[in-house]
C-alpha positions in Angstrom: 10.3 -17.3 -0.6 12.9 -15.0 -2.0 14.1 -16.2 -5.4 17.6 -15.6 -6.8 19.0 -16.8 -10.1 22.7 -16.4 -10.4 22.6 -15.5 -14.1 25.4 -13.2 -14.9 24.4 -11.3 -18.1 27.4 -10.8 -20.4 27.6 -7.8 -22.7 27.1 -10.0 -25.7 24.0 -11.6 -24.4 22.6 -8.2 -23.4 23.1 -6.9 -26.9 21.4 -10.0 -28.3 18.4 -9.9 -26.1 17.7 -6.2 -26.9 18.0 -6.6 -30.7 14.3 -6.3 -31.6 10.8 -7.1 -30.5 10.0 -10.8 -30.7 7.8 -13.5 -29.5 9.1 -15.4 -26.4 7.7 -18.9 -26.3 7.5 -21.0 -23.1 6.0 -24.3 -22.0 4.9 -24.9 -18.4 4.1 -28.5 -17.6 2.3 -28.8 -14.3 2.4 -31.9 -12.2 2.9 -33.0 -8.5 5.9 -34.4 -6.6 7.5 -34.6 -3.2 9.9 -31.7 -2.5 12.0 -30.8 0.6 13.4 -27.3 0.1 13.9 -26.9 3.9 14.8 -30.5 4.6 11.2 -31.5 5.3 9.3 -33.5 2.7 5.9 -32.3 1.4 3.7 -32.7 -1.6 3.9 -29.8 -4.0 3.1 -28.7 -7.6 6.1 -29.0 -9.9 6.6 -26.9 -13.0 8.6 -28.6 -15.7 9.7 -31.1 -13.1 11.1 -28.6 -10.6 9.9 -26.9 -7.5 9.1 -23.3 -8.4 8.5 -22.1 -11.9 11.4 -21.2 -14.2 12.5 -17.6 -14.8 10.6 -16.2 -17.8 12.1 -13.2 -19.6 11.2 -10.8 -22.4 12.2 -7.5 -23.7 10.2 -4.3 -23.9 7.6 -4.7 -26.6 7.9 -8.5 -26.9 4.9 -10.9 -27.0 4.9 -13.7 -24.5 3.3 -17.1 -25.4 3.1 -19.7 -22.7 1.6 -23.1 -23.1 0.3 -24.3 -19.7 -0.4 -28.0 -19.7 -2.2 -29.3 -16.6 -1.1 -32.8 -15.5 -2.2 -32.4 -11.9 -3.9 -35.8 -11.3 -3.2 -36.1 -7.5 -6.4 -35.4 -5.7 -4.5 -34.2 -2.6 -3.7 -31.1 -4.6 -6.3 -28.7 -6.0 -6.4 -30.0 -9.6 -7.9 -27.3 -11.9 -5.6 -24.3 -12.5 -5.0 -21.0 -14.2 -2.0 -18.7 -14.5 -2.0 -15.0 -13.6 0.8 -12.8 -15.0 1.1 -10.5 -12.0 1.5 -6.9 -12.9 0.8 -7.2 -16.6 -1.9 -4.8 -17.8 -3.3 -7.2 -20.4 -4.7 -4.4 -22.6 -7.3 -6.0 -24.9 -6.2 -9.4 -23.5 -8.3 -9.6 -20.4 -8.9 -13.3 -21.3 -5.2 -13.9 -20.5 -5.2 -12.3 -17.0 -5.7 -15.8 -15.6 -8.1 -15.4 -12.8 -10.3 -18.4 -12.3 -14.1 -17.6 -12.8 -13.3 -13.9 -13.3 -11.5 -13.8 -16.6 -11.6 -17.5 -17.5 -12.7 -21.0 -16.5 -9.9 -23.0 -15.0 -7.8 -25.5 -17.0 -8.7 -29.0 -16.0 -6.3 -32.0 -15.7 -5.4 -33.4 -19.1 -6.0 -30.0 -20.9 -3.8 -27.1 -21.8 -4.1 -23.5 -22.7 -1.9 -21.1 -24.7 -1.6 -17.8 -22.9 -0.5 -15.0 -25.3 -0.1 -11.3 -24.5 1.9 -8.3 -25.5 4.2 -6.7 -22.9 3.6 -3.4 -24.7 5.5 -0.6 -22.9 6.0 -2.4 -19.6 9.4 -3.3 -18.2 10.6 -4.4 -14.8 10.0 -7.1 -12.3 6.9 -9.3 -12.3 5.9 -12.9 -11.5 3.3 -15.5 -12.5 1.2 -17.8 -10.3 -1.9 -19.8 -10.1 -5.1 -17.8 -9.5 -7.4 -20.7 -8.5 -8.1 -21.4 -4.8 -4.8 -21.3 -2.8 -2.9 -23.3 -5.3 0.1 -21.1 -5.7 0.9 -21.8 -2.0 1.7 -25.4 -3.2 4.5 -24.1 -5.5 2.8 -22.9 -8.7 4.7 -19.6 -9.1 7.7 -18.2 -10.8 9.5 -15.0 -11.7 9.0 -12.9 -14.9 11.4 -10.1 -15.9 10.9 -7.7 -18.8 14.1 -5.9 -19.7 14.4 -2.4 -21.0 17.1 -1.9 -23.8 17.2 1.8 -22.7 17.2 1.1 -18.9 17.7 4.6 -17.3 19.6 2.9 -14.4 21.9 0.8 -16.6 25.0 2.8 -15.4 24.2 2.0 -11.7 24.8 -1.7 -11.8 27.0 -4.3 -13.5 25.0 -7.6 -12.8 21.2 -8.2 -12.8 19.9 -10.9 -10.5 16.5 -12.1 -9.1 15.5 -12.9 -5.5 12.3 -14.8 -4.6 10.8 -15.1 -1.1 8.0 -17.3 0.2 6.3 -18.8 3.2 3.1 -21.0 3.3 -0.1 -20.4 5.3 1.2 -21.8 8.6 4.8 -21.4 7.8 7.7 -23.0 9.7 10.4 -21.8 7.4 11.3 -19.1 5.0 12.6 -20.0 1.5 15.0 -17.8 -0.3 15.5 -19.0 -3.9 13.8 -22.2 -2.9 16.1 -23.0 0.0 15.8 -22.6 3.8 15.9 -24.2 7.2 13.1 -25.6 9.3 13.2 -25.4 13.1 13.4 -28.9 14.5 13.2 -30.4 11.0 15.1 -33.5 9.7 18.2 -31.5 8.8 17.6 -28.4 11.0 20.7 -26.2 10.7 22.4 -28.3 8.1 20.0 -27.8 5.2 21.7 -25.8 2.4 21.1 -22.1 2.2 21.0 -19.9 -0.9 24.5 -18.4 -1.5 24.6 -15.0 -3.3 28.1 -14.9 -4.7 29.6 -11.5 -5.5 32.9 -10.0 -6.6 34.4 -7.1 -4.8 34.0 -3.8 -6.6 30.9 -5.0 -8.6 27.5 -3.4 -8.4 24.5 -5.8 -8.3 20.8 -5.3 -9.2 18.7 -7.6 -7.1 15.0 -8.0 -8.1 13.1 -8.9 -4.9 9.8 -10.7 -5.2 7.6 -11.7 -2.3 5.7 -14.7 -3.4 4.5 -15.7 0.0 0.9 -16.7 0.7 0.9 -14.9 4.0 3.7 -12.9 5.5 5.7 -9.7 4.7 9.5 -9.7 5.0 11.9 -7.1 6.2 15.0 -7.2 4.1 18.5 -6.0 5.1 22.1 -6.9 4.4 24.6 -6.8 7.2 27.2 -4.1 6.7 25.7 -2.7 3.6 23.1 -0.2 2.4 21.2 -0.5 -0.9 19.5 1.8 -3.4 15.8 1.2 -4.4 15.2 1.9 -8.1 12.0 0.1 -8.9 8.7 -0.8 -7.2 6.2 -3.2 -8.8 7.5 -2.7 -12.3 7.7 1.1 -12.1 11.0 2.9 -12.0 11.4 5.3 -9.1 14.0 7.9 -8.3 16.9 6.2 -6.6 16.5 6.1 -2.8 19.2 4.9 -0.4 17.9 2.8 2.5 19.3 0.3 5.0 16.2 -2.0 5.1 12.8 -2.4 3.4 9.6 -4.2 4.1 8.1 -6.1 1.2 4.5 -7.2 1.4 3.0 -10.2 -0.5 2.9 -9.6 -4.2 5.2 -6.6 -4.1 8.5 -6.3 -6.0 11.5 -4.1 -5.6 14.8 -3.7 -7.5 17.7 -2.7 -5.3 21.3 -2.0 -6.2 24.0 -3.2 -3.8 27.6 -2.0 -4.2 29.8 -5.0 -3.1 32.5 -2.7 -1.7 32.9 -4.0 1.8 35.6 -6.3 3.2 35.8 -9.7 1.6 33.8 -11.9 3.9 30.5 -13.6 4.4 27.5 -11.5 5.4 23.9 -12.4 6.3 21.3 -11.3 3.7 18.4 -11.1 6.2 14.8 -11.8 5.2 13.0 -11.5 8.5 9.3 -12.6 8.4 6.4 -11.0 10.1 5.0 -12.4 13.4 3.1 -15.1 11.5 6.2 -17.4 11.6 6.3 -17.8 15.4 8.5 -20.9 15.1 11.2 -18.9 13.3 10.9 -15.8 15.4 11.6 -17.7 18.7 14.6 -19.5 17.4 18.2 -18.4 18.2 19.6 -20.0 15.0 21.1 -17.0 13.1 20.9 -18.8 9.8 17.1 -19.0 9.8 15.4 -16.6 7.3 18.7 -15.7 5.8 20.8 -16.2 2.7 24.6 -16.0 2.6 26.1 -12.9 0.8 29.6 -14.2 0.0 32.4 -12.2 -1.6 34.7 -14.1 -3.9 37.7 -15.1 -1.9 35.8 -15.5 1.4 35.8 -18.9 3.2 33.0 -21.3 2.6 31.4 -20.8 5.9 28.3 -19.3 7.5 28.6 -15.6 8.3 29.3 -14.4 11.8 27.9 -10.9 11.2 25.3 -9.5 13.5 22.3 -7.2 12.6 22.2 -3.6 13.5 19.1 -1.5 14.1 17.7 0.1 11.0 18.0 3.8 11.0 16.9 4.5 7.4 14.1 2.1 6.4 12.2 2.5 3.2 9.0 4.5 3.6 6.5 4.0 0.8 5.5 7.6 0.8 9.1 8.7 0.1 9.2 7.0 -3.3 8.8 9.2 -6.4 8.2 7.8 -9.9 11.0 8.5 -12.3 8.7 9.2 -15.3 5.5 11.3 -15.4 5.0 11.7 -11.7 1.6 12.9 -10.5 -1.7 11.4 -9.7 -4.4 11.5 -12.4 -6.6 14.6 -11.9 -4.2 16.2 -9.5 -5.9 17.6 -6.4 -9.3 17.9 -8.1 -12.1 15.6 -7.0 -12.1 12.2 -8.8 -14.9 11.2 -11.2 -15.7 8.1 -9.1 -14.8 7.4 -5.5 -15.3 4.2 -3.5 -14.5 3.4 0.1 -14.0 -0.3 0.6 -14.5 -1.3 4.2 -13.0 -4.6 5.3 -15.0 -6.8 7.7 -14.8 -10.3 9.1 -17.9 -12.5 9.3 -18.4 -15.8 10.9 -21.2 -17.9 9.5 -23.7 -19.4 11.9 -23.6 -22.8 10.1 -19.9 -23.7 9.8 -18.3 -21.0 12.0 -15.7 -20.6 9.2 -14.5 -17.0 8.9 -15.2 -15.0 5.8 -13.6 -11.7 4.9 -16.0 -9.1 3.5 -15.7 -5.8 1.6 -18.7 -3.5 2.3 -20.5 -6.4 3.7 -20.1 -8.8 0.8 -17.7 -11.8 0.7 -16.5 -12.7 -2.8 -17.2 -16.2 -4.0 -16.3 -17.3 -7.5 -19.5 -17.2 -9.7 -20.5 -20.2 -11.8 -19.8 -18.2 -15.0 -16.7 -16.0 -15.4 -17.4 -12.3 -15.0 -15.8 -11.7 -18.4 -18.2 -14.1 -20.1 -21.1 -12.5 -18.2 -20.2 -9.1 -19.7 -19.7 -10.6 -23.2 -23.2 -12.0 -22.8 -24.7 -8.6 -22.1 -24.6 -8.1 -18.3 -23.3 -4.7 -17.3 -24.7 -3.5 -14.0 -24.0 -4.3 -10.4 -27.4 -5.9 -10.1 -26.9 -8.1 -13.2 -23.3 -9.2 -12.6 -22.4 -12.1 -10.3 -21.4 -12.6 -7.6 -23.9 -10.2 -6.0 -22.4 -7.3 -4.1 -18.9 -8.1 -5.3 -18.8 -6.5 -8.7 -18.4 -2.7 -9.1 -19.0 -1.3 -12.6 -16.7 1.6 -13.5 -17.3 4.1 -16.4 -14.7 4.6 -19.2 -12.0 7.3 -19.2 -12.7 8.3 -15.6 -10.5 9.0 -12.7 -11.2 6.5 -10.0 -10.2 6.9 -6.3 -10.3 3.9 -4.0 -9.9 4.2 -0.2 -9.4 1.2 2.1 -9.5 2.3 5.7 -7.9 0.5 8.5 -10.9 -0.6 10.6 -10.8 -2.6 13.7 -11.7 -5.6 11.6 -8.4 -5.3 9.6 -6.1 -6.1 12.6 -3.2 -6.9 10.2 -1.6 -5.8 7.0 -3.7 -6.6 3.9 -1.6 -6.1 0.7 -4.2 -5.2 -1.9 -3.4 -5.9 -5.6 -5.2 -4.4 -8.5 -5.2 -6.3 -11.8 -5.0 -4.5 -15.2 -3.4 -1.3 -13.8 -0.9 0.2 -11.5 -2.0 3.1 -9.3 -0.8 6.3 -7.7 -0.8 5.9 -3.9 -1.9 9.4 -2.9 -2.1 8.5 0.7 0.1 5.6 2.0 -0.8 3.9 5.3 0.6 6.0 8.1 0.2 9.3 6.2 -2.1 12.0 7.4 -2.0 14.1 4.3 -2.4 13.5 0.5 0.3 13.7 -2.1 -1.1 14.4 -5.6 2.2 15.8 -7.0 4.5 12.9 -7.0 3.0 9.9 -5.1 4.5 6.4 -5.4 3.2 4.3 -8.3 2.7 0.6 -8.0 0.2 -2.3 -8.0 0.2 -3.6 -4.4 -0.3 -1.5 -1.3 -1.6 -2.2 2.3 -4.0 -0.2 4.4 -2.0 -1.0 7.5 1.5 0.4 7.8 4.5 -1.5 8.8 6.0 0.2 11.9 9.7 -0.4 12.5 10.6 -1.5 16.0 12.9 1.5 16.4 10.3 4.1 15.1 9.8 7.2 17.0 6.9 6.9 19.5 5.1 9.8 17.7 5.3 8.1 14.4 3.9 4.9 15.9 0.8 6.7 17.2 0.2 8.6 13.9 0.6 5.4 11.9 -1.8 3.4 14.0 -4.4 6.1 13.9 -4.2 6.8 10.2 -4.0 3.3 8.6 -5.8 4.1 5.3 -4.5 3.6 1.8 -5.9 5.8 -0.9 -5.0 5.4 -4.6 -6.0 6.6 -8.0 -6.0 5.3 -11.5 -7.7 6.0 -14.9 -10.2 3.6 -16.5 -8.5 3.2 -19.9 -8.4 -0.6 -20.0 -11.8 -2.2 -20.4 -12.4 -5.5 -18.6 -13.2 -7.1 -15.3 -10.2 -6.6 -13.0 -10.1 -8.1 -9.6 -8.9 -6.1 -6.6 -7.9 -8.4 -3.7 -5.9 -9.1 -0.7 -2.8 -11.0 -1.8 -2.7 -13.1 1.4 -4.0 -16.1 -0.6 -6.0 -17.5 2.3 -7.9 -14.2 2.7 -8.7 -14.2 -1.0 -10.1 -17.7 -0.7 -12.2 -16.4 2.3 -13.7 -13.7 0.1 -11.4 -10.6 0.5 -11.9 -9.3 -3.0 -14.1 -7.2 -5.4 -14.2 -7.1 -9.1 -14.0 -3.7 -10.8 -15.9 -4.1 -14.1 -14.3 -1.4 -16.1 -16.3 0.0 -19.0 -18.5 -3.1 -19.8 -19.6 -1.7 -23.1 -16.0 -1.1 -24.1 -15.2 -4.8 -23.4 -17.6 -5.9 -26.1 -16.9 -3.3 -28.8 -14.8 -0.4 -29.6 -11.0 0.3 -30.1 -10.1 -1.2 -26.7 -12.5 -4.2 -26.8 -11.2 -7.6 -25.6 -9.9 -9.9 -28.2 -11.4 -13.4 -27.6 -9.1 -16.3 -28.7 -11.1 -19.4 -30.0 -9.4 -21.7 -27.4 -10.7 -19.5 -24.6 -14.3 -20.5 -25.4 -13.4 -24.1 -24.9 -12.2 -23.8 -21.3 -15.7 -23.6 -19.8 -17.1 -26.6 -21.5 -14.2 -28.7 -20.3 -14.4 -27.3 -16.8 -18.2 -27.7 -16.5 -17.9 -31.3 -17.7 -15.1 -32.1 -15.1 -17.3 -31.4 -12.1 -14.3 -29.9 -10.2 -14.7 -27.1 -7.8 -13.6 -23.5 -8.6 -12.4 -22.6 -5.2 
């Protein structure tokens, strides 16, 4: 799903929202209902009565308070829940990271929890979603934007907008801002599409968010190029491209100059090969939104795609502020190689993904609570084999090689940090000077269809992502594949950062009284955690 809110921000509103740091208060009421965003009815989770959560906004330095009330009583939907604020560092608020059985017990039906956290110095494009089982695939997700009153790119665009992309586990359609078309569905080619209305001569910032449970998307706009200025909440030097591939969990800000002829153009969001039904169709409106200039007729575009000659390459991105990997080219303090595997159990024949031979399964007690109770070693922390303690104030280097077991892109997301990608998938060398900085990356590169044959060989033979970060944020932070079905099947580890610092010290985790009550209610419910 690619989400777009046509909120034109006037100068007066912009001045008001940047006036001073404040507390932004929200209420999210979770329930279930029947929705048909592509013309096909299905049961889904609703947020405040709608499909897809509302846009939440804050300014740099604000505090966000969100009351999440769980009214999911329908047993056909996973009932217990939690909310993860994707990309937020949660310094000293690990309790608010929202990962079921890692940082909290899930919220059971009939109960609520008040999430509260400081946005600190973070700005940019984020999102929020359930982090229990595969629940966000049923609709529990929404966009989160933190504005910067001193945006260094403010002179590059006139309008700020958001775009939100998704597809479920076995997808038959792509949703852009909650709308799409389903091949062979009840309304087929007549279901409404998202229309992005623009005015000629105006420059637009679009915040792209891939909230799919499975597939990546290749984004392009017929007849236009665009400029990438942000990746995963981190400003990067402007980079002009004609297409980009966005993996699950990733975010990009692009600037589009609406300076072409007044007409309708296809805004293309082409899914990966997972959506076979869409890929085999000849309907040009599938996977697309309409980019409509003011004054153009109300009609589907007739534009055709052209081969991409300048796609975004992750390794080409350079952070705008303080580029450079921690530690430079010196050896890291701690290095881990995480090898992905696939195991089929002899009992159920159900596949389980593994990292270094262990498949993550939610423990019976949240990892954070285990640490607060005195556990601190790999041997003492559960689940066994899936928790890696890390020392404080250390440079950590993680490598995830593309083994034969990978066989597809696995977008890995690290909670509590962003990281410097010193070797992107497809690179044969390391960049310590100005590597891209983000919080989701994949060990398998995307290879454009029109890529040079030499590049294709290099990319396939060097699928290995390596990134660095510094342990300056105590807490258990999960590192996982953001294909939600793979996470459910165990493709994750927990990095237990500075366990002693979690309990005491200047960066210790602040424990809200209400957090302590979550586990007693969850234990009494008898509901599963995954």
